[in-house]
N, C-alpha and C positions, 0 to 999 in steps of 0.2 A: 813789625820790627822790635829781634832781641842783638843781645848785645854778649860778644865776647869777654865771660868773666875776667880772660887776663886782658883784654884791654883796658881796662876803668880807668888805667891810668894812662892813657892819652886824655882822657876826661877832665879834671881838671888841674889845678895846680895846687902849689900843697902849701897857701895859703886858707884851708877849710876850719882854721883854727875857729874866725872870724863867727860873727854875728850873721847866718842868710835869714835871706829872705826870696818865699816860696811860698804859689799857693796850689789847690788841690782842687782836681776836677771836681769836689763838688763845691767850692767856689770859699773853702776858707784860708785867708789867708796865715801862713805862719811863717814864724822868726825862733827860727832855731840855732840853737848854741849846743857846738857837742865838746867837751873835756876831754882831748886828744893829750894823751894816747890809749889805745886800748893798752890790757894790762890783765893780768891771767887773774880765774876766778880766786878768791881767795878764798870759797865755799868746797874747792877739793873738787870743784866740775871740770872735766876738760874743755872746758870754751877758757873764752877774752874776752871780756868786759867794758863796754863805754861807756859813761853817763852824762847827759845833754842834758838838757830842759826846751823843749816844744814849748811858744806861746803865742795866743792868738793875738792875730798883730793888727786887734778892731779894735786898744785899747780900757778892753774888759778886762784885764792882766789876768784871766783865769791862765792856766798850765797846763802841762804836765814833767814831771820833774822824770825822766826819763833812764833805765839801765840797758843795751842792747846786751843779749848772747848772746855771739859771732859761735857757731859750732866750729869743731871741728875739720868737718867735710867742709865746711866755705871757707875754711881757713884754707884750706892745700888750694884752692880755685885760685884765689888772690896774688899778686904777685908780690905785697908785704900787705900789713897792716897801719899800711902808714896811711895821715888823712886824704893824700894825694890817688892812693891805690883805692881805697875804703871808704871816705866822703862819698861818692856817685850813691853806691850801694846803699849805707845807711840814711840819705835826706830819700832821697826815691822812699825810699824803706817806711822812715817812719808818717810821706804822707800819702803811701799807700796806709798802713795801717790807720789813720787819720778818717781816708775815704769809706775805711770797712769799720770805724766804729768800736777801735780796739782801745782807741787813746782815749784818756776818759781828763777834761779840759778842766778842773778843777782846781780853789786857790788853795787848797794845803800841799806839805812839800811832803806827802806819797809819795816812792818810787812803785816804778810804774816796773816790771819786767818782759821785754817784749826779745820773744827771739829768730837775730838776724839766724834763719834756716834757710833751707832748699825749696817751703814755699816758691819764694822766686828765680828756683831753674826752671825753667825748659828742659824735663829730661830726655825730648829726645832729642838736642840739638846740645844743651849743654851750656846755651845761654843766658843771658837775665831775663827777665819777661816782669812787669810793672802792671802795665795797661794796654789793652789795643783799644782805643778812642779812633769817636767818627771824627769825620773832620767837623761835626759840629760841636762837639768834644773840644775838640782841641779851639776852633773858632769863640767857643768859650773862655775856656781856658786864657789865652791871651787877652782876652777882651779884662775880664779879672786883674789877668798879670800887669798890666796897663792903666789898673785902677787900681790898686792895691803899692802893688812895686812901682808905679811909677808918678802917677798925680796926687799921693799921702805924701808919697815922700819927694813932693819940688819939682815933678816933672823928666828925674831927671828917665833918657835913655831904657829902653827897655831891648836886651837881645831876640830878636827871634827864634832863634835855633840855638837855643844857646845846648850844648850836648846833656846836657843834665836832664833837660826840658824835654829832648829827642826819645832817652830813653827811660824817661816817666811816658811815656801816653806811647810811646811802642810806636812809631812815624819814623817817616824820616826829614831831612831838615826842610829838602823840599816841600814837604806836607808840609810845616808848618811856616815857612816861604808865603807858601801857594792862599795859606787863611791871612794871615798877617795881609795880602794883596786885598784880601775881599775885606775886610773888619779895614780898610783905607778907602776902599771904591765905598763903600755902604759909612763914613763920617766918623768912624771910632779911632782912627790916627793917622798919624805921617807919619813915612817908614823912608829910613836915610843909608842906604847903603844895606846893614845886618842888623839893623836895631828900630828900633819902633818911639813914635811917643804918642800920649795921649793930646786927643783933642777935647773941644768945650763940652764935645759929646756924650764924651766919658764922664766929665763933672756933671752934667746937668741931669745921667743917672745915676747916681751914689746912693740915692734911695735903693733902689734895685739892689746893688754890687750891696750893700750892706742887709738888705732885706735874704737875698742868697745865704749870705754864711752865716745866719742868726739863724734858718732852716734848718743847714746844715748841722749848727753844734745845739741847735734845739733835738734835733732825729740824735746826735751821742748819748743827750742826757738824757732821755726818755729811753732806750737802751739799757744806758745804767742804771738806771733810775733802776728798771723792767728788774736788771739780772741784781740788784739787792737787793728787793724785795720777793727774791724766792730764795733768799738765804737767809734771811731774819726771825 
């Protein structure tokens, strides 16, 4: 599923300057803090800049200080550069970069520049596309979300078909709801309306979720260690 660039404003309210929690397809829990608004590059480049911090929400303290560079061509596709219009693109791009091992999670304050460019745009349709998740991947994402975003934060309900999630996995709200119902049938979740809460089965599998996140982090660290070794 793809999303019309000019309809992102319908996906989120304007309160995106708050700290946000999302999970990646590889199982990494991310706490995202964005310092709105975008501002023009001071280096003379024809792009807008937004700073933020992406922190691993596993208690490790590892994080990535990011400087997002929005190209002029992408600016033209957005209704505005406000949080309500551009926030969905930013959040899902950060998740995609994490999945692709392009974000480096470290203890230092090193600033990592990241391009918000046409790589997230499907040229044939001129619509956003981040992932094309399978039904199995969607179920796993919802399980990870139940653990990290709900169980770890006191069992608060989790939205099943959050529009940001719908765009991220490249699916429809109906596919996410169907995945949630499968999880409920298997005893992982309780569904109420368009939200779900974790069952005791989620808590009992805590090590499974922690291991999954740890392996994803290790893969990122190995990639960046290899790249550093080539330049040393």
